[in-house]
N, C-alpha and C positions, 0 to 999 in steps of 0.2 A: 504494500500500500504506500503510495507516495503522498506527500503533503502533510504528514503527521510530524509534529515536533517531538523529538525524543532526546534522551540522554542529557548531556550538559546544556543544550539549548533549552530544553524543557525547564530545567532548574532556573536558568536565567529569566525566562519568560515569567515563571511563577514568582520569582523574587521581585521583578518589576511590577507585576500586578499587585502584589501585597504592598510594596512600597508606595505605589500610586494611591492605593486605597487608604493607607495610613496618612499620607500627606493630605489627601482630599478630606478625609474624615476628621482631621485635627480641627479645622475651622467649623465643621458641622457640629462639633460637640463643645464649642466655646460657650462659656457661661453667659447668661442673660442678666440684665439688671435685677430682674425679679428673683432669680436664683441667688444672686449676690446678697440681696436684702434678706432672703430666707436664711442664708448661711450666717450672716451677721447676727440675726435674731437668735438662731440656734446657739451660736457661740456665746452671746451675751447671757442667755439663760443658763448655759453650762457654767460660765464664770460665776454667776449669782448662786448657783446650787452647789458648786464644788470648790470655790475659792480660787485665788490667783495661781497658786503653785501648780495645782492639778490642771487647771484650765490652760495655762500657758504651755505646759508640757504637751497637752493634747493638741493644741493649736500648731505646735511645731513638729508634730509627728507626721512625716511625709506620707505615711500609709494610713493615717487616721481619718476620722470622720469630718475633719475640717479642711480637707484638701481633695479637690476633684479636678484634674486637668489644670486649666488656667485659673481655676477658682480656689482661693485660699483666704484665710483670715489673718489679720495682723492687728496688734494692739499697741497703742501709745498711752503714756500717762499724760496728765494735764500739762506737763512741762514740755512735751514733745519727745520724751525718751521712749524708744522702742523697747517694750518689755516682752514681746513675742512677735514672731513673724513667720508665717507658714510658707511664704514664697522665697524669702531671702533671709535665712536665719543669721547671716553675717551682720545684719543690721541691729540685732538684739544688743542692748546696752549702749547704743549710740543715740545722742540727742539730735533729732532731725528737724527741729523747729525752724531752722534757717534754710532748710532744703527747698530748692525750687526745681520745677521741671525745665525742660529744654527751652520753653518760651518765657522763663523767668517767673512763673506763677508760684507763689509761696503756699503750696497746697497743704502742708502740715499745719501752718498757722491757721488756715481756713478750717481744717479738721478740729483743731484745739478750740476754736471759737464756737463750735456747735454745743448748744446747751442741753439738747435732748436727743433728737435724731435729725439727720439731714444727708444731703448728697453733695459730693465734691467731685469735680472733673479736673483731670490733668493728664499729662503724658508720662508713661512709665514703660519699662521693658517687660514684655510678656515672657514669663519663665518657660513657656512651651515653645513659642515661635522664635524667641530671642529678638523679636523686632520691637522697635519703639512704637507704641500704639497709644491712642487715646484710651482713657480709662475713666469709668464713672464708679465712685465708691460710696457705699452706704455706711454711715457712721452712727453708732449708738453710744451715748455716754452712759456708763455704769459707774457711778461714784467718781473716783479719780481716773478711770480708764475710758479710753475710746476704742470700742470694738468695731473693726472695719472689715469689709469684704467688697470686692469690686469686680466689674465685668469689663473686659477689653472690648473696644469697638473695632469692628472689622476694618482693615485698611482700605 
């Protein structure tokens, strides 16, 4: 029979089909603002029920319930100090109050100014695509903490 793909060529074709599916699927499963709000609300409730130590560990667990693709939770205190970050744990312990996005927007200052709940928009690196993208973040104030989760906007 002619025209059949066999042997090494079959493996290459299968690899390419899987790779294309993964690349295409990556944006298909990007979080929505509604999912970000729900994740922030879930994390805020967890913080309230379990306390900071347990909540912050759960938020930074990459395989845990507060991480799903490009959706993750992060927490600042009222001074702008990062106390937990599910996307970029290297930021924990750093005061980011003076941080601005690529356009100069002081988005952490805007987050810290939220008294109850609110949305903040800025540009940030997507941990899945590694691209700089617009992001909308839902912020919930719980005592001295700002519990946040956001959705990246499609480029």
